[in-house]
C-alpha positions in Angstrom: 0.0 0.0 0.0 2.8 2.4 0.9 4.5 1.7 -2.5 1.2 2.5 -4.3 0.9 5.8 -2.4 4.4 6.7 -3.3 3.9 5.8 -7.0 0.6 7.8 -7.1 2.3 10.7 -5.3 5.3 10.7 -7.7 3.0 10.5 -10.7 0.9 13.4 -9.5 4.0 15.5 -8.8 5.3 14.8 -12.3 2.0 16.0 -13.8 2.0 19.0 -11.5 5.5 20.0 -12.5 4.9 19.5 -16.2 1.9 21.8 -15.9 3.8 24.4 -14.0 6.7 24.3 -16.5 4.5 24.4 -19.5 2.9 27.6 -18.2 6.2 29.5 -17.9 7.6 31.7 -20.6 11.2 30.9 -21.5 11.6 33.7 -24.0 14.9 35.2 -22.7 18.2 33.5 -22.6 18.6 33.9 -18.9 15.8 31.4 -18.3 17.9 28.6 -19.7 20.8 29.2 -17.4 21.1 26.7 -14.6 20.9 28.1 -11.1 21.5 26.7 -7.6 19.2 26.7 -4.6 19.4 25.4 -1.1 17.0 22.6 0.0 16.9 21.6 3.6 15.0 18.7 5.2 14.3 19.8 8.8 14.5 17.6 11.9 11.0 16.2 11.7 11.5 15.3 8.0 14.7 13.3 8.2 12.8 10.0 7.9 11.6 11.3 4.5 15.1 11.9 3.2 15.1 9.0 0.7 11.7 10.0 -0.6 12.6 13.6 -1.0 15.9 12.8 -2.8 14.0 10.5 -5.1 11.5 13.3 -5.9 14.4 15.8 -6.4 15.9 13.5 -8.9 12.6 12.7 -10.6 12.0 16.4 -11.2 15.4 16.9 -12.9 17.4 18.5 -10.2 21.1 17.6 -9.8 22.2 17.3 -6.2 25.6 19.1 -6.2 26.3 18.8 -2.4 24.7 17.3 0.6 25.4 17.5 4.3 23.8 16.3 7.5 24.4 18.8 10.3 23.2 19.5 13.9 22.6 23.2 14.1 23.2 25.0 17.4 21.1 27.9 18.7 23.4 30.6 17.4 23.6 29.1 13.9 19.8 28.9 13.7 19.5 32.6 14.9 22.0 33.7 12.1 20.4 31.5 9.4 16.9 32.7 10.2 17.8 36.2 11.2 15.2 37.8 9.0 12.5 36.3 11.2 14.1 37.3 14.5 11.4 39.9 15.4 8.5 37.5 14.5 6.5 35.9 17.3 7.3 32.4 16.2 11.1 32.9 16.3 11.8 31.2 19.7 9.8 28.2 18.6 11.6 28.1 15.3 15.0 28.1 17.1 13.9 25.3 19.4 12.5 23.3 16.5 15.6 23.7 14.3 17.9 22.6 17.1 15.8 19.6 18.1 17.7 17.3 15.7 20.0 17.3 12.7 19.0 18.7 9.3 19.8 17.4 5.8 21.0 20.1 3.5 21.3 19.9 -0.3 22.5 22.2 -3.0 20.2 21.6 -6.0 20.9 22.7 -9.5 18.7 23.0 -12.7 17.1 25.7 -14.8 14.7 27.7 -12.6 15.9 25.8 -9.5 14.7 28.3 -7.0 11.1 28.6 -8.2 10.8 24.9 -9.2 11.9 23.8 -5.7 9.5 26.3 -4.1 6.7 24.9 -6.3 7.6 21.4 -5.4 7.7 21.9 -1.6 4.3 23.8 -1.5 3.0 26.5 0.8 4.8 27.2 4.1 1.8 26.0 6.2 1.7 22.2 5.7 -2.0 22.2 6.8 -2.8 24.5 3.8 -0.5 22.5 1.6 -2.5 19.3 2.3 -5.6 21.1 1.0 -4.3 23.3 -1.8 -1.2 21.4 -2.9 -1.9 17.8 -1.8 1.0 16.4 -3.8 3.6 18.8 -2.5 6.5 17.7 -0.2 5.1 19.7 2.7 1.7 18.0 2.3 3.5 14.7 2.4 5.6 15.2 5.5 4.8 18.6 7.2 2.5 19.2 10.2 1.8 23.0 10.3 3.4 26.3 9.5 6.2 25.8 12.0 6.9 22.1 11.6 6.7 22.1 7.8 9.4 19.5 7.0 11.5 21.4 4.4 13.1 24.7 3.6 13.7 26.3 0.2 15.5 29.5 -0.7 13.0 32.2 -1.8 15.3 34.0 -4.3 18.6 33.6 -6.0 20.1 36.1 -3.5 18.8 34.0 -0.5 20.1 30.9 -2.2 23.5 32.4 -2.5 23.5 33.4 1.2 22.1 30.1 2.4 24.4 27.9 0.4 27.4 30.0 1.7 26.1 29.5 5.2 26.4 25.7 5.0 29.2 25.3 2.4 31.5 28.4 3.1 31.8 31.0 0.4 31.4 28.6 -2.5 28.8 30.6 -4.4 29.4 33.0 -7.3 27.2 36.1 -8.0 25.3 34.1 -10.6 23.8 31.8 -8.0 25.9 28.8 -9.1 28.2 26.7 -7.0 31.8 27.3 -7.9 33.8 25.3 -5.2 32.9 22.7 -2.6 34.3 23.5 0.9 32.0 22.1 3.6 31.7 23.5 7.1 
């Protein structure tokens, strides 16, 4: 039964991505340039790592780097500093230090937006309704425990990849060297 659910889930994700990609305009040359993005499986999603990696590969991403790391409180505060004034920040810090995370640098054309489309809305409860075949619908619980993270722009991807893989990102958003933390 679990294999059937995964196959149906994968098929639905393939259809969803094909529809999303067919609706995009690729009229300028920049749209055919590969870009890199950061994908993170959060502590509550680690038991889905193999499924997520399989989906990543099925959707044409290349995994350039991967790393499992236990973040400490200071690292989480730096990584999520843009949320430091938000009411959920203390819970986010506690959640992200509750266990290791699995980090990947993904590459493909439109990597940032395609990964964001694939993971679904931030609130996993909403994802289960509006994007039932998304990764967050598969393994997330709510807006705080949503299983995965994805960079929201090329600039964020550059910063976030650098955070985990030390200054290895060029200004074009592509990985140039591989020096892990």
